C-alpha positions as YAML, in Angstrom:
chain: A
units: angstrom
residues:
- id: 1
  name: MET
  ca: [4.96, 3.02, 12.14]
- id: 2
  name: LYS
  ca: [4.99, -0.71, 12.97]
- id: 3
  name: LYS
  ca: [5.86, -1.54, 9.35]
- id: 4
  name: ALA
  ca: [8.66, 1.04, 9.27]
- id: 5
  name: PHE
  ca: [10.04, -0.36, 12.56]
- id: 6
  name: LEU
  ca: [10.01, -3.90, 11.17]
- id: 7
  name: PHE
  ca: [11.82, -2.69, 8.05]
- id: 8
  name: LEU
  ca: [14.47, -0.94, 10.14]
- id: 9
  name: THR
  ca: [14.90, -4.05, 12.30]
- id: 10
  name: LEU
  ca: [15.30, -6.26, 9.23]
- id: 11
  name: LEU
  ca: [17.91, -3.98, 7.68]
- id: 12
  name: THR
  ca: [19.82, -3.67, 10.94]
- id: 13
  name: LEU
  ca: [19.99, -7.47, 11.27]
- id: 14
  name: MET
  ca: [21.09, -7.82, 7.64]
- id: 15
  name: ALA
  ca: [23.85, -5.28, 8.18]
- id: 16
  name: LEU
  ca: [25.04, -7.04, 11.32]
- id: 17
  name: ALA
  ca: [25.11, -10.32, 9.42]
- id: 18
  name: CYS
  ca: [27.40, -8.66, 6.88]
- id: 19
  name: ASP
  ca: [29.53, -7.08, 9.65]
- id: 20
  name: VAL
  ca: [28.38, -3.58, 8.67]
- id: 21
  name: ALA
  ca: [27.28, -0.98, 11.22]
- id: 22
  name: VAL
  ca: [23.99, 0.80, 10.63]
- id: 23
  name: ASN
  ca: [23.96, 4.40, 11.85]
- id: 24
  name: ILE
  ca: [20.46, 5.55, 12.80]
- id: 25
  name: VAL
  ca: [21.33, 9.04, 14.04]
- id: 26
  name: PRO
  ca: [18.73, 11.38, 12.49]
- id: 27
  name: PRO
  ca: [20.08, 13.99, 10.04]
- id: 28
  name: THR
  ca: [20.02, 17.61, 11.17]
- id: 29
  name: SER
  ca: [21.58, 19.94, 8.59]
- id: 30
  name: PRO
  ca: [23.00, 20.08, 5.03]
- id: 31
  name: ALA
  ca: [26.64, 19.32, 4.24]
- id: 32
  name: SER
  ca: [28.89, 19.61, 1.20]
- id: 33
  name: SER
  ca: [32.14, 17.88, 0.25]
- id: 34
  name: THR
  ca: [34.18, 16.53, -2.64]
- id: 35
  name: ILE
  ca: [35.48, 13.01, -3.18]
- id: 36
  name: ASN
  ca: [38.33, 11.12, -4.76]
- id: 37
  name: THR
  ca: [38.08, 8.30, -7.30]
- id: 38
  name: PRO
  ca: [35.03, 6.21, -6.29]
- id: 39
  name: ALA
  ca: [34.65, 2.45, -6.14]
- id: 40
  name: PRO
  ca: [31.79, 0.20, -7.28]
- id: 41
  name: THR
  ca: [29.27, -0.88, -4.65]
- id: 42
  name: SER
  ca: [28.88, -4.51, -3.69]
- id: 43
  name: LEU
  ca: [26.98, -5.75, -0.65]
- id: 44
  name: PRO
  ca: [24.15, -4.71, 1.76]
- id: 45
  name: ALA
  ca: [23.23, -1.61, 3.84]
- id: 46
  name: THR
  ca: [20.35, 0.96, 4.39]
- id: 47
  name: GLN
  ca: [18.42, 3.97, 5.81]
- id: 48
  name: ALA
  ca: [16.41, 4.34, 8.98]
- id: 49
  name: PRO
  ca: [13.35, 6.55, 9.16]
- id: 50
  name: SER
  ca: [14.59, 10.07, 9.89]
- id: 51
  name: ALA
  ca: [13.28, 12.16, 12.77]
- id: 52
  name: THR
  ca: [11.24, 15.32, 12.34]
- id: 53
  name: PHE
  ca: [12.46, 17.71, 9.66]
- id: 54
  name: THR
  ca: [11.35, 20.85, 7.88]
- id: 55
  name: ALA
  ca: [11.01, 20.50, 4.11]
- id: 56
  name: ALA
  ca: [11.68, 23.48, 1.90]
- id: 57
  name: PRO
  ca: [8.47, 24.81, 0.35]
- id: 58
  name: PRO
  ca: [7.95, 23.69, -3.25]
- id: 59
  name: PRO
  ca: [8.69, 26.35, -5.88]
- id: 60
  name: SER
  ca: [5.78, 28.75, -6.37]
- id: 61
  name: ASN
  ca: [6.48, 29.14, -10.09]
- id: 62
  name: GLY
  ca: [6.45, 26.05, -12.23]
- id: 63
  name: ILE
  ca: [4.40, 23.15, -13.49]
- id: 64
  name: ARG
  ca: [2.66, 21.03, -10.87]
- id: 65
  name: ALA
  ca: [2.44, 17.41, -11.91]
- id: 66
  name: SER
  ca: [1.73, 14.03, -10.37]
- id: 67
  name: PHE
  ca: [1.84, 10.33, -11.15]
- id: 68
  name: GLY
  ca: [0.22, 7.89, -8.77]
- id: 69
  name: SER
  ca: [1.24, 8.81, -5.24]
- id: 70
  name: VAL
  ca: [4.13, 11.04, -6.40]
- id: 71
  name: SER
  ca: [3.74, 14.77, -6.97]
- id: 72
  name: LEU
  ca: [6.30, 17.44, -7.87]
- id: 73
  name: VAL
  ca: [6.75, 20.93, -9.24]
- id: 74
  name: ILE
  ca: [8.86, 21.44, -12.39]
- id: 75
  name: PRO
  ca: [10.69, 24.79, -12.12]
- id: 76
  name: SER
  ca: [10.14, 27.18, -15.02]
- id: 77
  name: GLY
  ca: [12.36, 26.44, -18.01]
- id: 78
  name: LEU
  ca: [13.44, 22.96, -16.89]
- id: 79
  name: ALA
  ca: [10.85, 20.78, -18.67]
- id: 80
  name: ASN
  ca: [7.26, 21.04, -19.90]
- id: 81
  name: GLY
  ca: [5.61, 18.04, -18.26]
- id: 82
  name: ILE
  ca: [5.93, 14.43, -17.17]
- id: 83
  name: GLY
  ca: [5.01, 10.95, -18.30]
- id: 84
  name: GLY
  ca: [4.75, 8.08, -15.86]
- id: 85
  name: SER
  ca: [4.63, 4.31, -15.80]
- id: 86
  name: GLN
  ca: [4.57, 1.56, -13.17]
- id: 87
  name: LEU
  ca: [7.18, -1.05, -14.04]
- id: 88
  name: PRO
  ca: [6.65, -4.69, -12.99]
- id: 89
  name: ARG
  ca: [8.68, -6.85, -10.63]
- id: 90
  name: LYS
  ca: [11.72, -8.72, -12.00]
- id: 91
  name: ASN
  ca: [13.00, -11.66, -9.99]
- id: 92
  name: GLU
  ca: [16.16, -13.72, -10.31]
- id: 93
  name: GLY
  ca: [16.13, -15.51, -13.65]
- id: 94
  name: ASP
  ca: [14.38, -12.58, -15.33]
- id: 95
  name: GLY
  ca: [17.63, -10.72, -16.01]
- id: 96
  name: ALA
  ca: [21.08, -9.77, -14.73]
- id: 97
  name: TRP
  ca: [21.47, -8.82, -11.05]
- id: 98
  name: TRP
  ca: [21.33, -5.09, -11.81]
- id: 99
  name: GLU
  ca: [18.00, -5.62, -13.60]
- id: 100
  name: LEU
  ca: [16.28, -7.21, -10.59]
- id: 101
  name: ASP
  ca: [13.41, -5.00, -9.54]
- id: 102
  name: PRO
  ca: [10.68, -5.14, -6.89]
- id: 103
  name: GLY
  ca: [8.55, -3.02, -9.25]
- id: 104
  name: HIS
  ca: [8.79, 0.76, -9.26]
- id: 105
  name: ALA
  ca: [7.31, 4.02, -10.54]
- id: 106
  name: GLN
  ca: [9.17, 5.79, -13.34]
- id: 107
  name: ILE
  ca: [8.54, 9.47, -14.10]
- id: 108
  name: ASN
  ca: [10.10, 10.92, -17.24]
- id: 109
  name: LEU
  ca: [10.45, 14.68, -17.78]
- id: 110
  name: GLY
  ca: [9.11, 15.75, -21.17]
- id: 111
  name: GLY
  ca: [10.70, 18.65, -23.04]
- id: 112
  name: TYR
  ca: [13.72, 18.64, -20.73]
- id: 113
  name: VAL
  ca: [16.14, 21.48, -21.45]
- id: 114
  name: LEU
  ca: [18.88, 19.01, -22.56]
- id: 115
  name: GLN
  ca: [18.21, 16.39, -25.23]
- id: 116
  name: GLY
  ca: [20.23, 13.50, -26.66]
- id: 117
  name: LYS
  ca: [22.38, 12.85, -23.60]
- id: 118
  name: SER
  ca: [23.42, 9.41, -22.33]
- id: 119
  name: HIS
  ca: [20.76, 9.44, -19.60]
- id: 120
  name: GLU
  ca: [17.07, 10.20, -19.86]
- id: 121
  name: PRO
  ca: [15.83, 12.76, -17.31]
- id: 122
  name: GLN
  ca: [13.77, 10.76, -14.85]
- id: 123
  name: ILE
  ca: [12.66, 10.25, -11.27]
- id: 124
  name: LEU
  ca: [12.23, 6.71, -9.94]
- id: 125
  name: VAL
  ca: [10.47, 5.57, -6.78]
- id: 126
  name: TYR
  ca: [11.18, 2.06, -5.42]
- id: 127
  name: PRO
  ca: [9.70, 0.31, -2.38]
- id: 128
  name: ALA
  ca: [12.73, 0.44, -0.09]
- id: 129
  name: GLN
  ca: [12.14, -2.80, 1.80]
- id: 130
  name: GLY
  ca: [11.42, -4.81, -1.34]
- id: 131
  name: TYR
  ca: [14.47, -3.43, -3.15]
- id: 132
  name: ALA
  ca: [16.78, -4.05, -0.18]
- id: 133
  name: GLU
  ca: [15.59, -7.66, 0.12]
- id: 134
  name: LEU
  ca: [15.95, -8.35, -3.60]
- id: 135
  name: VAL
  ca: [19.18, -6.54, -4.52]
- id: 136
  name: PRO
  ca: [22.20, -6.48, -2.16]
- id: 137
  name: ALA
  ca: [23.63, -3.44, -3.99]
- id: 138
  name: ALA
  ca: [20.44, -1.51, -3.21]
- id: 139
  name: PHE
  ca: [20.75, -2.44, 0.47]
- id: 140
  name: GLU
  ca: [24.39, -1.26, 0.43]
- id: 141
  name: SER
  ca: [23.48, 2.07, -1.15]
- id: 142
  name: MET
  ca: [20.68, 2.66, 1.36]
- id: 143
  name: HIS
  ca: [23.14, 1.96, 4.18]
- id: 144
  name: ARG
  ca: [25.62, 4.47, 2.75]
- id: 145
  name: LEU
  ca: [22.87, 7.02, 2.33]
- id: 146
  name: ASN
  ca: [21.73, 6.51, 5.91]
- id: 147
  name: ASN
  ca: [25.25, 7.06, 7.23]
- id: 148
  name: ILE
  ca: [25.58, 10.31, 5.26]
- id: 149
  name: LEU
  ca: [22.23, 11.63, 6.45]
- id: 150
  name: GLY
  ca: [22.97, 10.60, 10.03]
- id: 151
  name: ASN
  ca: [26.31, 12.46, 10.04]
- id: 152
  name: PRO
  ca: [25.60, 15.67, 8.11]
- id: 153
  name: GLY
  ca: [28.71, 17.49, 9.32]
- id: 154
  name: ALA
  ca: [31.15, 14.72, 8.41]
- id: 155
  name: PRO
  ca: [33.26, 14.79, 5.22]
- id: 156
  name: ILE
  ca: [31.94, 12.48, 2.50]
- id: 157
  name: GLY
  ca: [34.50, 10.20, 0.84]
- id: 158
  name: GLY
  ca: [34.19, 8.25, -2.39]
- id: 159
  name: LYS
  ca: [33.44, 4.91, -0.76]
- id: 160
  name: GLN
  ca: [30.72, 6.53, 1.36]
- id: 161
  name: LEU
  ca: [28.53, 7.67, -1.54]
- id: 162
  name: PRO
  ca: [25.54, 5.55, -2.59]
- id: 163
  name: ALA
  ca: [25.59, 4.26, -6.17]
- id: 164
  name: VAL
  ca: [22.78, 3.50, -8.61]
- id: 165
  name: PRO
  ca: [22.03, -0.24, -8.12]
- id: 166
  name: PHE
  ca: [20.53, -0.62, -11.59]
- id: 167
  name: PHE
  ca: [23.67, 0.62, -13.40]
- id: 168
  name: ASN
  ca: [26.16, -2.03, -14.52]
- id: 169
  name: ALA
  ca: [28.96, 0.49, -14.04]
- id: 170
  name: ALA
  ca: [30.77, 2.46, -11.33]
- id: 171
  name: GLN
  ca: [31.01, 6.15, -10.47]
- id: 172
  name: VAL
  ca: [34.26, 7.54, -11.90]
- id: 173
  name: PHE
  ca: [34.07, 10.86, -10.01]
- id: 174
  name: ALA
  ca: [31.60, 13.00, -8.09]
- id: 175
  name: SER
  ca: [31.36, 16.69, -7.24]
- id: 176
  name: ASP
  ca: [28.97, 19.26, -5.73]
- id: 177
  name: ILE
  ca: [27.86, 16.86, -3.01]
- id: 178
  name: GLN
  ca: [25.08, 18.21, -0.83]
- id: 179
  name: ILE
  ca: [22.31, 16.90, 1.40]
- id: 180
  name: VAL
  ca: [18.88, 17.92, 0.13]
- id: 181
  name: THR
  ca: [15.57, 17.85, 2.01]
- id: 182
  name: PHE
  ca: [12.48, 17.09, -0.07]
- id: 183
  name: GLN
  ca: [8.81, 17.19, 0.89]
- id: 184
  name: SER
  ca: [8.74, 13.60, 2.16]
- id: 185
  name: GLY
  ca: [12.29, 12.98, 3.38]
- id: 186
  name: ARG
  ca: [15.98, 13.59, 2.77]
- id: 187
  name: GLY
  ca: [18.75, 12.53, 0.45]
- id: 188
  name: VAL
  ca: [22.05, 13.45, -1.14]
- id: 189
  name: ARG
  ca: [22.76, 14.91, -4.58]
- id: 190
  name: PHE
  ca: [25.98, 15.18, -6.59]
- id: 191
  name: LEU
  ca: [27.25, 15.46, -10.15]
- id: 192
  name: THR
  ca: [28.79, 12.29, -11.53]
- id: 193
  name: GLU
  ca: [29.46, 9.91, -14.40]
- id: 194
  name: TYR
  ca: [29.37, 6.11, -14.48]
- id: 195
  name: ALA
  ca: [31.54, 3.90, -16.67]
- id: 196
  name: GLN
  ca: [33.11, 0.46, -17.01]
- id: 197
  name: TYR
  ca: [36.50, 1.92, -17.95]
- id: 198
  name: PRO
  ca: [38.57, 5.09, -17.21]
- id: 199
  name: ALA
  ca: [36.12, 7.46, -18.92]
- id: 200
  name: SER
  ca: [36.70, 11.11, -19.74]
- id: 201
  name: ALA
  ca: [34.69, 13.76, -17.92]
- id: 202
  name: ASN
  ca: [32.29, 15.11, -20.54]
- id: 203
  name: ASN
  ca: [28.91, 16.75, -21.07]
- id: 204
  name: GLN
  ca: [27.44, 13.75, -22.86]
- id: 205
  name: ASP
  ca: [27.62, 11.54, -19.78]
- id: 206
  name: LEU
  ca: [27.57, 14.02, -16.87]
- id: 207
  name: PHE
  ca: [24.40, 14.02, -14.77]
- id: 208
  name: TYR
  ca: [22.91, 15.19, -11.48]
- id: 209
  name: GLU
  ca: [22.23, 12.20, -9.27]
- id: 210
  name: PHE
  ca: [19.92, 12.33, -6.26]
- id: 211
  name: GLN
  ca: [19.20, 9.46, -3.89]
- id: 212
  name: GLY
  ca: [16.80, 9.85, -0.99]
- id: 213
  name: LEU
  ca: [14.47, 8.02, 1.35]
- id: 214
  name: THR
  ca: [11.11, 9.08, 2.67]
- id: 215
  name: SER
  ca: [10.98, 9.85, 6.39]
- id: 216
  name: ASP
  ca: [9.00, 6.66, 7.08]
- id: 217
  name: GLY
  ca: [11.63, 4.52, 5.35]
- id: 218
  name: ALA
  ca: [9.10, 3.18, 2.85]
- id: 219
  name: ASP
  ca: [10.32, 4.66, -0.45]
- id: 220
  name: TYR
  ca: [13.75, 4.89, -2.07]
- id: 221
  name: ILE
  ca: [13.92, 7.74, -4.58]
- id: 222
  name: PHE
  ca: [16.32, 8.42, -7.45]
- id: 223
  name: ALA
  ca: [16.61, 11.44, -9.72]
- id: 224
  name: ILE
  ca: [18.82, 11.13, -12.80]
- id: 225
  name: LEU
  ca: [19.04, 14.48, -14.59]
- id: 226
  name: PRO
  ca: [21.53, 15.37, -17.36]
- id: 227
  name: VAL
  ca: [23.56, 18.52, -16.80]
- id: 228
  name: THR
  ca: [26.35, 20.29, -18.70]
- id: 229
  name: THR
  ca: [29.12, 22.74, -17.83]
- id: 230
  name: PRO
  ca: [31.29, 25.04, -19.99]
- id: 231
  name: ILE
  ca: [34.54, 23.47, -18.72]
- id: 232
  name: LEU
  ca: [33.89, 19.97, -20.13]
- id: 233
  name: GLY
  ca: [34.04, 18.73, -23.71]
- id: 234
  name: GLU
  ca: [30.69, 17.99, -25.33]
- id: 235
  name: GLY
  ca: [31.38, 14.44, -26.45]
- id: 236
  name: SER
  ca: [32.53, 11.27, -24.70]
- id: 237
  name: ASP
  ca: [35.38, 10.75, -27.17]
- id: 238
  name: PRO
  ca: [38.57, 11.13, -25.08]
- id: 239
  name: ALA
  ca: [40.24, 12.83, -28.05]
- id: 240
  name: SER
  ca: [37.68, 15.64, -28.15]
- id: 241
  name: ALA
  ca: [38.89, 19.13, -27.28]
- id: 242
  name: VAL
  ca: [38.85, 20.25, -23.66]
- id: 243
  name: PRO
  ca: [37.67, 23.84, -23.16]
- id: 244
  name: VAL
  ca: [39.89, 26.42, -21.49]
- id: 245
  name: GLY
  ca: [39.77, 25.84, -17.74]
- id: 246
  name: GLY
  ca: [39.04, 22.14, -18.14]
- id: 247
  name: VAL
  ca: [41.14, 19.13, -17.15]
- id: 248
  name: ALA
  ca: [43.07, 17.33, -19.89]
- id: 249
  name: TYR
  ca: [42.27, 13.61, -20.27]
- id: 250
  name: PRO
  ca: [45.41, 11.48, -19.68]
- id: 251
  name: GLY
  ca: [44.82, 9.14, -22.63]
- id: 252
  name: MET
  ca: [43.70, 5.56, -22.21]
- id: 253
  name: GLY
  ca: [46.77, 4.12, -23.95]
- id: 254
  name: ALA
  ca: [49.29, 6.26, -22.10]
- id: 255
  name: SER
  ca: [51.60, 4.11, -19.98]
- id: 256
  name: ASN
  ca: [52.17, 6.97, -17.54]
- id: 257
  name: ALA
  ca: [48.50, 8.02, -17.22]
- id: 258
  name: ASP
  ca: [47.77, 9.24, -13.69]
- id: 259
  name: TRP
  ca: [44.09, 8.39, -13.29]
- id: 260
  name: ASP
  ca: [43.97, 9.28, -9.60]
- id: 261
  name: ALA
  ca: [45.22, 12.78, -10.37]
- id: 262
  name: TYR
  ca: [42.70, 13.17, -13.20]
- id: 263
  name: TYR
  ca: [39.69, 12.01, -11.19]
- id: 264
  name: ASN
  ca: [40.77, 14.17, -8.25]
- id: 265
  name: ALA
  ca: [41.19, 17.24, -10.46]
- id: 266
  name: VAL
  ca: [37.81, 16.99, -12.22]
- id: 267
  name: PRO
  ca: [35.69, 17.40, -9.04]
- id: 268
  name: VAL
  ca: [37.90, 20.26, -7.90]
- id: 269
  name: GLN
  ca: [37.23, 22.10, -11.17]
- id: 270
  name: LEU
  ca: [33.50, 21.33, -11.10]
- id: 271
  name: ASN
  ca: [33.17, 22.44, -7.48]
- id: 272
  name: ALA
  ca: [34.81, 25.73, -8.40]
- id: 273
  name: GLN
  ca: [32.09, 26.55, -10.95]
- id: 274
  name: SER
  ca: [29.14, 28.74, -10.06]
- id: 275
  name: PRO
  ca: [25.95, 26.68, -9.59]
- id: 276
  name: ALA
  ca: [24.33, 29.07, -12.09]
- id: 277
  name: SER
  ca: [26.90, 28.22, -14.80]
- id: 278
  name: PHE
  ca: [25.52, 24.69, -15.28]
- id: 279
  name: VAL
  ca: [22.72, 23.90, -17.71]
- id: 280
  name: PRO
  ca: [20.25, 23.45, -16.19]
- id: 281
  name: THR
  ca: [21.34, 25.35, -13.10]
- id: 282
  name: LEU
  ca: [21.90, 23.37, -9.93]
- id: 283
  name: ASN
  ca: [19.28, 25.56, -8.26]
- id: 284
  name: GLN
  ca: [16.64, 24.43, -10.79]
- id: 285
  name: LEU
  ca: [17.50, 20.78, -10.19]
- id: 286
  name: ASP
  ca: [17.52, 21.21, -6.41]
- id: 287
  name: LEU
  ca: [14.11, 22.90, -6.55]
- id: 288
  name: LEU
  ca: [12.70, 20.00, -8.54]
- id: 289
  name: VAL
  ca: [14.01, 17.47, -6.04]
- id: 290
  name: GLN
  ca: [12.87, 19.54, -3.05]
- id: 291
  name: SER
  ca: [9.33, 19.53, -4.43]
- id: 292
  name: ILE
  ca: [8.98, 15.73, -4.56]
- id: 293
  name: LYS
  ca: [6.22, 14.40, -2.33]
- id: 294
  name: VAL
  ca: [5.07, 10.81, -1.88]
- id: 295
  name: ALA
  ca: [1.51, 10.66, -0.57]
- id: 296
  name: ARG
  ca: [0.26, 8.03, 1.85]
...
C-alpha cells in the first residue's frame, strides 16, 4: 500500500507540474459512448488505485493459461493457447520515444481466430510507475484512463480516450466504448484504428483495444485483438469496395473530402452493429479481458 501511495503521489505531482488535474474518484459502474475524430496523445497523466470492486467471474468454459504472474482464460473458439516473453528495458538512446520501455510481459494468443491482420493478438503488462516515469505519453494515457474510470457516467470524447504509447500513430476513430472490470482492476475497451494519415475504416486494421490498471496501481495492461465486421471492406486500400451498409471513403485526393463527417459516421455505423456480428464477438473479447489476473 505504501508503494502504491508513493506512486499516486508522484503522478499527482507530475500532473500538477504539467497543469493537468488528476481525478482520483473511484469508478463505480460501466459506461458506454461514442467519439468524434480523435487526436494524438502528447504529455503526462495517470491512474490512481481504485477502491473496492467486484470482478466478473472468469469464463467457466475455455483454456486456462498463465505466464509469469499473469493468468487468463481463453474463451472457447477464440484461440488455442498462449506464448509469453519478458521484454527488456529500453532507455533513451536505445530507440525512438515510442520504443522506450521499462520492460514488460508480452503474451501472444496462438491460433487466434483471425490471422494475417495488421496487429498481432496480444496482451501486454507494463509496470505502471516505471512506464509513467520513462514515457510522457504513457503518463498521459494513464491520466486519461483514470479520469474515465473515475467518472463512469460521463460521456467519453475523443480527446479523453487513452492511446497506445508504443504506436507511432494516432487513433482515427473509436466505437463501442465501454468500461470493463477484470480480475485485478478496471479499464476501458473500444474498437479503433491507428494511422499516420486519413486512413479508411477497414477489417485489415480494425482492432479491439483495452487499457486497464490493476487496483493497486502497479500494472498497466493492454490488450490488442484484431476484429472484423461485415460492414467494412477487407483491405486497407481506400479504393476497395465498401459493403452495403458501410460508409464510403471520401478519397484522399478529393479536394472536398469531409474527414470529420467520415470519422463521425464510422463509429455510428459500428455502434449500430450487434456485438455478436463481429468476428470474434465482442462478448468473447470481453470475457478474455475480464479473466485477466495479475498475481502478487
